[in-house]
N, C-alpha and C positions, 0 to 999 in steps of 0.2 A: 427406311425412308426411300432408299434408292429403288428398291423393288416396287414400291408404291408409285413412285414417279414414273417408272418405266411402264407399269401396268396401265396407268391412266394417261400416259403421254398422248396417245392418238386422239383421245377425247379432249384433253386440256389444250392441245395445240390449236384447236379450232376456236377457242375463246378469244374475244377481243379485249375483254377486261376480266378481272379475277377478284372476287371478294375474299379478303383475308379474314380468317376467323381465329387465327392464332399463329404461334411461332412456326409450327410445322408447315403451314401454308406458305410461309416465306421461303422455306427450303424447297418445297415442291415447285414454286415458280422459278427459282434459280435452276433447279435440276431440269425442269422442262426446257428452259432456254439452253442449257448445256447439252441436253440430248439432241436438240435441233442442230447444234454445232457439230456434234458427233456424227449425226446422220449426213450432214453436208460433207464431212471428211470421208466417211465410209463410202459415199456415192462415187468418189473418185478413185477408190481402191479396187484392185482386181481380185484380191484374195484376203482371207481373214488375217494372214500374217502381215500383209501390207497395212491393213486397217489397224491392227494391234500396234504396230510401230508408229503409225501416224497419230493415233489417239494417245499413246503414251507420250509422244513429243508434245502434243497439244496440252496435255495435263500439266506438263512441266514448264510450259511457257509462262512468263510473267503475266499476271492478271490483276485487274483492279479489285480492290476490296470495298466494302460498304463505306460510304463517306468520301471516297476518292473519285476524281474525275474519270469518267469512263465506265464506272460500275452501272450496269443497266437499270437496276431497280433501287436507286438511292432513296426514293420516296417510301419504299416499303421496309427498308432496313435501317437500324440505328447504327451510327458510326461508332467505332471503338472508342472507349473512354480514355485509354492509355495505350502505350506501345506494346505492352505485354498482351493486352486483349487483341490488338491488331495481329500480333504474331500467332495467337491462338486461332483467330479467324483464318489466317493464311494457311496454317497447317491443316485445319479442318476442311477448308474448301479444296485444297490440293488433294487430300485423301478422298474426298467425295468425287472429284474429277477423275482420279485414277480408277477408282472402283466402278464408277458409272461407265467409263469407256470400256473396261473389260467386260462388263455385263452386256453392254450394247452389241459387242461383237457376236455374242451368242444369239442375240435376237435378230440382228441385221443380216446374218448369213445362214443359209440352210445347212443341213448336215453334209451336203455334197460340196460346200464351200462356195456356193453361188449366192449373190445378193438376194435377200428375201424381199420380193416386190411389195409385200404388205407393210414393210417398214421403210424401205428406201424411197417409196413414193412420197413420204412425208418430208424428205430432205429439203425441199424448197419452201415449206410452210414457215411463216414467221409467227412466233408466239407473241401476242399482244403488240404486234407490229414492231418487234424489237429483235435485233440480232446481237449475238455475243461478239464483241470486238476483240 
C-alpha cells in the first residue's frame, strides 16, 4: 500500500476530491496526506540524514486517530468501536508513518544526497485542501 501511495502521489495530490471505492482507498488518502507532510519536512532538510531524523521524529509524535478531533478525514473513516481497536489503529498508523517516511527519503533525495526537484516541488501542494496537523 505504501508503494502504491508513493507511486500515485504526484497524480493524487492534484485532486480536489476523491471517490472512495473501498477500504484501500481510505488508506491511500491518509498516506497521500502524510506524504505531503513528509515532503514539507524534507524540504527544510539539507541532507538525507537530517531528513531521516526529522521524519522519524514526526512519525513518533502524537497524532489523532479516526473519530478524534483533529483527524483530517473523519468523514471517510469509522471510529474505533472499543479501546483495543483504537490501540490497533494507533500501532498500524504509526508503523505506516515510519515506513512511509523511510521510503520517501529514497524518493526525495538523489543518489548524490541532493533534494530531488521532481519530488520536493510538491511540498507546498495541499491534498483535498487539507494539511496534516
